[in-house]
Each structure stands twice: as C-alpha cells, then as structure tokens.
BAFI-3210 file (N, C-alpha, C; in Angstrom, 3 decimals, decimal comma, padded with zeros to 6 digits):
// residues 48
n [1|2|3|4|5|6|7|8|9|10|11|12|13|14|15|16|17|18|19|20|21|22|23|24|25|26|27|28|29|30|31|32|33|34|35|36|37|38|39|40|41|42|43|44|45|46|47|48]
n.u [073,166|070,436|067,997|065,995|067,083|065,677|064,975|062,506|060,430|061,699|063,859|063,222|063,386|062,817|062,808|062,864|061,477|061,602|060,278|060,845|061,870|065,441|066,958|068,243|068,180|065,696|062,219|060,456|061,759|062,451|063,809|063,500|063,550|064,684|065,069|065,188|062,459|062,440|060,608|061,741|061,685|063,038|065,064|064,951|065,609|068,383|071,379|074,185]
n.v [-040,201|-038,945|-037,787|-035,302|-031,850|-028,718|-025,267|-023,211|-020,462|-017,596|-018,389|-020,909|-024,777|-027,737|-031,028|-033,744|-036,926|-039,814|-043,029|-046,454|-049,893|-050,093|-052,060|-053,137|-055,670|-056,683|-057,258|-055,537|-052,834|-049,535|-046,971|-044,721|-044,165|-042,643|-043,225|-045,971|-048,512|-051,023|-052,737|-054,504|-057,618|-060,157|-062,778|-066,180|-068,607|-068,244|-070,189|-070,578]
n.w [298,041|300,064|299,635|297,949|298,161|297,774|296,961|298,250|298,018|299,554|302,731|302,920|302,755|301,135|301,625|299,231|299,801|298,705|299,332|298,872|297,074|296,740|295,454|292,747|291,895|292,508|291,692|292,445|292,412|292,522|290,576|291,220|293,993|297,052|299,527|301,615|301,995|303,069|301,390|299,865|298,969|300,274|299,341|300,172|299,033|297,826|297,202|299,253]
ca.u [071,990|069,189|066,889|066,563|066,995|064,981|064,743|061,451|060,598|062,416|064,701|062,549|063,859|062,293|063,507|062,023|061,755|060,763|060,202|060,859|062,734|066,454|067,633|068,273|067,964|064,303|061,132|060,090|062,705|062,261|064,784|063,370|063,684|066,181|064,867|064,763|061,813|062,256|059,896|062,212|061,619|064,420|065,349|065,429|065,982|069,627|072,289|075,509]
ca.v [-039,134|-039,626|-036,989|-033,804|-030,733|-028,152|-024,204|-022,594|-019,079|-017,141|-019,210|-022,227|-025,582|-028,687|-032,102|-034,744|-038,415|-041,180|-044,387|-047,463|-050,572|-049,835|-053,110|-053,100|-056,976|-057,070|-057,355|-054,418|-051,841|-048,357|-046,301|-042,866|-044,292|-042,570|-044,009|-047,628|-048,864|-052,328|-053,329|-055,417|-059,017|-061,256|-064,152|-067,049|-069,729|-068,093|-070,910|-069,665]
ca.w [298,325|300,682|299,328|297,139|298,316|296,792|297,447|298,075|297,970|300,682|302,847|302,822|301,910|301,515|301,249|298,741|300,240|297,895|299,967|298,019|297,062|296,186|295,071|291,230|291,524|292,698|290,667|293,199|292,521|292,105|290,542|291,965|295,299|297,595|301,242|301,296|303,008|303,712|300,790|298,539|299,251|300,854|298,897|300,823|298,195|297,535|297,646|299,655]
c.u [070,847|068,038|067,157|066,341|066,683|064,697|063,657|061,707|061,242|063,891|064,460|063,344|063,183|062,909|062,419|062,309|060,761|061,191|060,334|061,938|064,105|067,230|067,564|067,894|066,552|063,340|060,496|060,605|062,427|063,334|064,346|063,526|065,037|065,966|064,415|063,813|061,529|061,115|060,516|062,334|062,992|064,274|065,805|065,716|067,765|070,412|073,743|076,486]
c.v [-039,917|-038,714|-035,720|-032,771|-029,467|-026,836|-023,960|-021,250|-018,502|-018,381|-020,435|-023,320|-026,692|-029,933|-033,438|-035,989|-039,285|-042,577|-045,498|-048,642|-050,231|-050,441|-053,112|-054,691|-057,451|-056,741|-055,948|-052,906|-050,613|-047,401|-044,819|-042,784|-043,609|-042,670|-045,382|-048,030|-049,742|-053,181|-054,324|-056,866|-059,467|-062,683|-065,178|-068,588|-069,414|-069,327|-069,956|-070,946]
c.w [299,146|300,279|298,296|297,767|297,389|297,451|297,085|298,144|299,457|301,249|303,260|302,017|302,027|300,944|300,902|299,185|299,288|298,149|298,546|298,031|296,297|295,662|293,706|290,936|291,561|291,736|291,331|293,332|291,860|291,920|291,044|293,197|295,861|299,159|301,142|302,388|303,371|302,618|299,735|299,413|299,506|300,171|299,675|300,293|297,687|298,074|298,097|299,346]
res [m|i|g|n|l|s|k|e|g|g|d|r|c|s|l|d|w|v|p|g|c|m|d|p|a|s|h|l|y|n|p|l|a|n|v|d|d|g|s|c|p|i|d|s|d|v|e|e]
***
C-alpha cells in the first residue's frame, strides 16, 4: 500500500503520504511510513 485513501466531503478524496525509512532493520525506521523517501542509511560494512 502506498498511501491511505480517505473520503472527504462530497466526491473529494485525499491520499495521505507518510514519507520515511521503511526498512525495519534501520535505526531510522518509521512504522507509519508508506512512501520510501530514501532516508534509510546504507550499511557499507556488511560482509557478503
């Protein structure tokens, strides 16, 4: 799901965008985020 669709008065609808880090492993994780804004840090020390 990318956003929350809510019906406003009449035929108008609004889409609630919550940008943030969507990676649960990140210390910047935002459980309310529904749009990835690129704020999650990339861990360059990960061994493959």
